C-alpha positions in Angstrom: -50.4 -57.0 30.7 -52.7 -58.4 33.5 -51.4 -61.9 33.4 -47.9 -60.5 34.0 -49.6 -59.0 37.1 -51.4 -62.5 38.1 -48.5 -64.2 37.7 -46.0 -61.5 39.7 -49.2 -61.7 42.3 -49.3 -65.6 42.7 -45.6 -66.3 42.8 -44.2 -63.5 44.6 -47.0 -62.1 47.0 -46.4 -59.6 49.8 -44.2 -62.2 51.9 -40.4 -62.1 52.1 -40.5 -66.0 53.1 -42.7 -66.7 50.1 -40.2 -65.0 47.5 -37.3 -66.8 49.4 -39.2 -69.7 48.6 -40.0 -68.6 44.7 -36.0 -67.6 44.6 -35.3 -71.6 45.9 -37.6 -72.9 43.5 -36.0 -70.8 40.5 -32.5 -72.1 41.7 -33.5 -75.9 42.4 -35.4 -75.9 38.9 -32.8 -74.6 37.3 -30.3 -77.2 39.1 -32.5 -80.0 38.1 -33.0 -78.6 34.7 -29.4 -79.0 34.0 -29.2 -82.4 35.2 -32.3 -83.4 33.3 -30.6 -82.1 30.3 -27.3 -83.7 30.9 -28.7 -87.5 31.3 -31.4 -87.1 28.8 -34.2 -87.1 31.7 -37.4 -85.9 32.9 -38.5 -83.9 35.8 -42.2 -82.4 36.1 -43.0 -79.5 38.4 -46.6 -79.6 39.7 -48.2 -76.1 41.3 -51.0 -76.6 43.6 -53.1 -73.3 43.8 -56.0 -73.1 46.6 -59.0 -71.1 46.8 -58.2 -69.7 50.5 -55.0 -69.2 52.6 -53.2 -71.8 53.7 -50.1 -73.4 54.2 -50.0 -76.0 51.6 -46.5 -76.8 52.2 -47.1 -78.6 55.8 -50.3 -80.7 53.9 -48.1 -81.7 50.9 -44.8 -82.8 52.9 -46.9 -85.5 54.1 -48.0 -86.9 50.8 -44.9 -86.2 48.8 -42.4 -88.4 48.0 -39.1 -88.1 50.2 -37.0 -87.2 46.9 -39.7 -84.2 45.8 -39.4 -80.7 47.0 -42.1 -78.5 47.9 -42.1 -74.7 48.2 -44.8 -72.4 49.5 -45.6 -69.7 47.2 -48.3 -67.0 48.0 -51.7 -68.7 47.0 -50.1 -72.5 46.4 -46.9 -74.6 46.3 -45.0 -76.2 43.9 -43.7 -79.7 43.8 -40.6 -80.3 42.1 -40.5 -83.9 41.6 -36.9 -84.7 39.7 -36.6 -88.0 37.2 -40.5 -88.1 37.2 -42.5 -88.0 33.6 -46.1 -86.3 33.1 -47.6 -89.9 34.0 -45.6 -90.0 37.2 -46.8 -86.6 38.3 -50.2 -87.1 37.3 -50.3 -90.7 39.8 -48.7 -88.3 42.8 -51.8 -85.7 42.0 -53.9 -88.6 41.9 -52.8 -89.4 45.5 -53.0 -85.3 46.7 -56.7 -85.6 45.4 -57.5 -88.5 47.5 -56.2 -87.0 50.5 -57.3 -83.6 49.9 -60.7 -82.7 51.1 -63.4 -80.9 48.6 -63.5 -77.6 50.6 -59.9 -76.9 50.2 -60.5 -76.1 46.8 -57.5 -77.1 45.4 -56.1 -76.9 41.6 -53.5 -79.0 39.9 -50.9 -77.4 37.1 -48.8 -80.3 35.4 -45.6 -79.6 33.7 -42.7 -81.2 32.2 -39.3 -80.6 31.2 -38.8 -80.8 28.3 -42.1 -80.9 26.8 -43.8 -77.7 28.6 -40.4 -75.4 28.6 -36.7 -75.8 28.1 -35.9 -72.7 30.8 -36.8 -72.0 34.0 -38.7 -69.2 33.3 -40.7 -71.3 30.1 -41.5 -74.0 32.5 -43.0 -71.4 35.3 -45.0 -69.3 32.4 -46.3 -72.6 31.6 -47.6 -73.5 34.8 -49.2 -70.3 35.6 -51.1 -70.7 32.2 -52.6 -73.5 33.1 -53.3 -72.9 36.8 -55.0 -70.2 35.5 -56.7 -72.7 33.7 -57.7 -75.0 36.2 -59.1 -72.2 38.3 -62.2 -71.8 36.0 -62.6 -75.3 36.7 -64.2 -77.6 39.5 -62.3 -78.1 42.5 -59.7 -80.7 42.4 -59.1 -79.7 38.5 -56.0 -81.0 37.1 -54.3 -78.8 33.8 -51.5 -80.8 32.2 -51.8 -79.5 28.5 -53.1 -76.8 26.6 
């Protein structure tokens, strides 16, 4: 399927460090989801894409909370926000939008456990679908449902 090919290109890329970033993201996401299930809490995953190659991890780490984890991906980055529901993640994205310039061409997908997926695979797949929608919108677009 074409979507699977795009998914693999976005998340896996060709760079081994990026693949390691995805592996670490999957591991941390699994860990945080288990904790969220146990304590009946939320967690959010924000995926940020850019139109041109750039190290988003360096940019993002200056603007996320100390408790958030940032993972560099092939064409963007992921921010894992433990104990954060959708409204909190959307506020964080608003803060990032104020810091980013329009020429960065950033797009955002906001996903929250347990509403947008019950497994790591489901949450990442939802993130990809939303990011795909955001790419068809203006720079700084945010897709958080649908």
